[in-house]
N, C-alpha and C positions, 0 to 999 in steps of 0.2 A: 505493499499501499504506499502510494505517495503521498509525503506532506513537504507542505512548504513553510520555513520558519524565516521572517523577515526581522532582520537587527541594526540598528544604528551603527555605523561604523565611522572610526576617526583617523582620517590617514592623515600622515605628517605632509607638510607642505610640499616637500619632493615628492612624496606619492600621489598628490592631487595632481599637481603638472604631467605626473606618467598618465594617470586616470582622464584627465583632459584630452590627451593626446591621442588616447586608445579611444574614447569617447568619437573625435573628432575623424581619427582614421576610420573606425566603424561606418560613421555616418558618412563620410564621403566614397568608400568602396560601395556601402547600399545604393547610393543614390547613382554612382557611374555604372553598377550592373544594370541598375533599375533603368535608366536613361538605353544603356547597351541594348539591352531585351525587346524594350519597346521598338527601338529602330528596327532591329532585327527583324522584328515582327511585321514591321510594317513593309521589309525589302523582300521578305522572303514567305512571309506567311506562316514562319514558325519561330516562336521563344529559343530561350538559352535555359537549358537543364541546369541541375545544383554543381553537377560535376563539371561541367563545361565553365561555370562561374569561377569556381574555386580555381580551375585550370588557370585563370588569367594573373593569379596574386605573384607567381614567381616574375613575369617579365614585367608587371606594374610595381614592383618592389625593386627593379633593375631601373624604370623610370622614374619612378616617385623614392628615392631613399628612405625619406621619412616614414614610409608604410613599415619597413624594419623594425623602429623604435618600439613597437609595441607588441604583445602576444598574438604570432600566428592564428592562434585559435579564435580570437577574438574576430578576426576579418573571415573566418572561414564560416564561425557561426553566423553572423551580419548576412553572408551568402544562403544560409539554411532559414533565416529569417525572412528573405526574399521569395525563396523556393515556398513556403507554408504562406505567405502573403498571397502569391499566385495561384496556390491552390485553393485558399479560402472563396478567391473571389471566382474561380470557372465552378466552383461548389455550389456557389449563392450564400454564401455566411458574408462576405465582407465586398466592399466596393475596391474598384481598381485600387492597385499600391501608389501611396503618395511618397513625393518626395522629403525626405527628415528637414526638420529645422534646427536649428541651432538653439532656438530660443524656447525650444520645447522640452519635455523632461528627453534625459538622456540616460542610456542602459546598454551595458555589455554581458555578455554572457561567457563564462568560463566554465565549458562543459568537463573539465577533466583536470588532476595535478591540484585540486586545491585541500584543504585542509582547516578545520575548524578544532580548535586545542582552548578548551578553557574558555579564556577572553580574547583569545590571539586570532585572526583568519588569515590563512597562508594562501597567496593567489600568486601566479606564474609571473616572473619579472618584475610584479609588484611589491611582492616582500611579504613580511610580517604586519597586520592591519589591526589596532584594537578595534576590539567589536565586544560591543554593552551586549551581554548572553544574556536572556532574561531564563530561560532552562534550557537545561543541556539536550539536545535532540538525540533518539537513538535511531541506530540503522547504519547506513553506508552513504556516504555524503556524492549526489549524482552529479551535483551542477551548482553553479554559483552566479544568481544574476546582479552585479551590481550598478546601480542608480545613484543619481542625483535628481533633488528636485530645482525647481525656480530659484528656492532661497536659497542654496547651497548646502542642503544637508544629505550626507549620502547614507544609501542602505545597502546592505547585502540581503537578497533573498536566496536560503537555502534549501536546494531541495533534497529530502532523504527519502532511500526507501526504507523501512523498517522491516521488509523479507515478510510480511503478513499478508493475507488475504483479507478482503471487505469481508464482516459478520453476515451471515444469513440473515436477510431480513425477515421478522413478525410481527404478524397484526395483532398478537395479544397484548392488549393494553390499552391504553385511555386514549382516544382519538378526540383531535381538535381543528378546527373549521376558522381559518384568520380571514379575516376584512380587513384591506386598509383601507386610510382616509387621510384627510388630512385636519380637521380638528381633535383626532386620534390617531395617533400613528398604526394602531393595531388593534383591533377588536376581536377576542376570540369568542365561539361558542357557549364558554360558560359565562359569559356576561362579564368578563374582565375588560377593560378599556386600558391601553396604555397611553399617556401622551404623547404631544408630539413635541419635540424640545426645537425645533423650528432654530438650528445654529445659524444659518446665513443671515436672518431675521435679524439674531443675536448680536454678530458681529459687523451689519451692515452698515452702521453711522462710521464705525471705525475703519472698515474699508473705503466706504465714498469718501473720506477726510485724505487717506493717504494716496488713493487714486487721485484726488486732486492736485495735491501736491506735486505726485508724478506728471503730470501733465504740464505742470509750469516748468519743468527742467528742461533744459534746450538737448536737443538728443545727440548721444554721442558722448552726450560728457560722463564724467565720474559721480557727480551728482546724482544725475537720473539712473543710472544703477544702483546706485546706494537706496533710491526711493524706489526702484524697481522690486529690490529685497526685499524692502519694508510690505511693498503691495502683498509678495509671495508668501510672505508668513503668516500673513493675516488669513489667506487662502489656505495654507498648509493647517492651520487650526482650527479652521472649519471644518476638513478632511477629517483630521485625526479625531475632532470631538464625535464628529457622525459615526465614524467607521468603531469608536469604544460604543457608544451606544446601539449599535447596531448588533454589534459581537456579544454584548451582555444579553440582550433582548434573544435574540436569537438562540443564544447557548441556554438560556431559562425555559424556552418551548420548548425545545428538542429535549431537556434534562427531563422535563413534567410530562411529557405526552411521548406515545407510541405509534401512532397514525397525524400526520400533517397535513393539511388540506388548505392549499391555497388559491386566489385566483389568477389564471394568467392573464396579466396584463399587458396592454402593447403600450408601455410608456413613453415609446418614440412619437404614437401617435396624439397623446394624450396630452405631450407637450405642446401641441401645437393649438392648445387655447392660449391666447396671450393675457388672458387675466389669472390663469391658474398655473403656468408654466414654471414663473421661479420655486411657488409651493412645491409643486409636484417635483421640479430638480431636486431641491433641496432634502425633501424627503428620503428619497433614498430607496424607493419600493424595489427596483431591479437587484439592487447590493443584498438587502434584506432579503428575499429570495432566494437569491445564491445562495448567501451562506445559512440560509435554513436546508438547503438541499445537499451542501456535500459535508455538512455537521451530521444529518441525518444518517445518510451515507455510511460516515465513519462510525456510527454506535449501531447500525442494524437495523435502525428506524425506515419509515414507511413516509417518501414525501410526494403526494399527489396534486398537483394543478387541475383547476376546475376550466373548461371553456370560460373564455370571457365574456361571450353572451348568453351565460346562463342567467338569467331573472332571478337571483336570490334575491335583491331588497323587495322586490314588489310581490313575492310567494310568502303567502303564510306559513308558518312552518310547524303551524299546530294543525291547521286541515288541509293545506297544498292547495286554496285557492288562489288564484293570480288575479291581480288586479291589472285592466287595462294600460294603465299611466301612473308614474308616480315621477313628481319634480324633487328634483335637490334640494329643494328647500324646505321639505317635510321632511322632519327628522323623526315622526312617530306617527302609528296608523292604526287605525283598526278596522280589522277584518271585518267586512259586511255579512259574513257568510255564519262564523261563529262567532263574531265580538271580541275576540280575543286582542289586546292591545299589545303591539309590539314597537319596539325600539329600532330604528330602522338597521342602525349597524350591526346590531345584536341579532336580530333577524336573520340578517344576510349573511352571520357567520356560519347561524346553524345551516342554513341552506346550504351553504356550502361545505360542511362537514359531511351532511348527511349525503350530497350528491360524489362527493368523494368516497365515501363508504360505500356507495352503489356502485362508482365505477370499479371499485376494489374487489367487489362481490363476483361482478359478471366479467371484468377484466377488458370491458371495452366500452366505448360509448352509445355502439348502437344496439338497436334492439335485434330480434332473431329474423324479423321482416327485411332488415339493411337500411332501416331509418334512423335518424337520429331520435334519442329518447328526449324529448324537448314538450313539455307541458302544452297541451292546448287550450283556445281561449276560455278562462273563466275558473279551469283549472291546472293543478302541477304536476308533477311527475309522480310515478306511481312507487312507493316506498317499497323495495324489495325483501328488506331484513329490519326486524326491530332495533331500534337505537335507543336507548338508554340515553338520557339527556348528560345525567351526571357524570357518569363515568361510564362511556360506549365502549361494550366491546363484542369481537366479532368469535 
């Protein structure tokens, strides 16, 4: 089982210079290979393979001697990254690869000859780098990815293989449905509401002041670079606070439940709403679901995503009656059929949980006749199994 551990590293001034050269050379070779591949495709109708790109390195090192100053495996890994980028493009998972920019986050990867001993990380040609290790990982070190963010902080992501297989998944235990929102970040089917910290809103004024000072600095000056670093530190603070909140909440939910059901949201489409885009981006729903997924896999628990078009909010979780419409400003409503009064978010979380359990029971989302299991007008889906609302089990 592969696990990555991210640590803060503190290189010396000489090591920082060598790392900066490594970042620059890897970025230059990546852009050179991308441009050459694109031009070759335009002329011949075929691109360049990974091996063909790597074979360019000996001749390029003779022409550009500064390429020999950095670890060779860093440049080879840049070719592998470009090959993966094209593979993702052709399989429809990503757009066409873009050229890397110096202003963005910089990273290089060392696939071998790395060691982590206590608080020292040994890297090829870089040497021993002080590393702030929070906990010593177990297993074999497979690769190390060194990165630097715009505020100048260095990090090392160490990928370890502990030699163990993923545990067998079991559905024996408590199931929970999770509905995400903006007023409350996450609402669970047991009625618990977790508040939305809104870290971007918290630091928005500080960020605006520093961005205003940045805009007044002369381009290319040292003072402008200092102001840029101050802006980057505010962004870094927001990211760290958000990740800390998401890690703690996802860990809590995974530890307390065996089956976790969420909605399959299209966040990319949701942020097209100009009034809610900033709040949705600040919430980090996609990152939260990713954390739930891999943490559930590590623990042998089940993670299920319900279709985003499933009418969870306007379906009565008691009698399964479905309303024709339910506007967003209505936060609670009474079922006209059974008279049950529902909190909109808790009701949605219960329906998400029940739909996830149904998917888990039948193994797919289609009926025996091949149609989608979706409620007809005025009614909701038929439950296929009894559910205990306090501690549902299969």
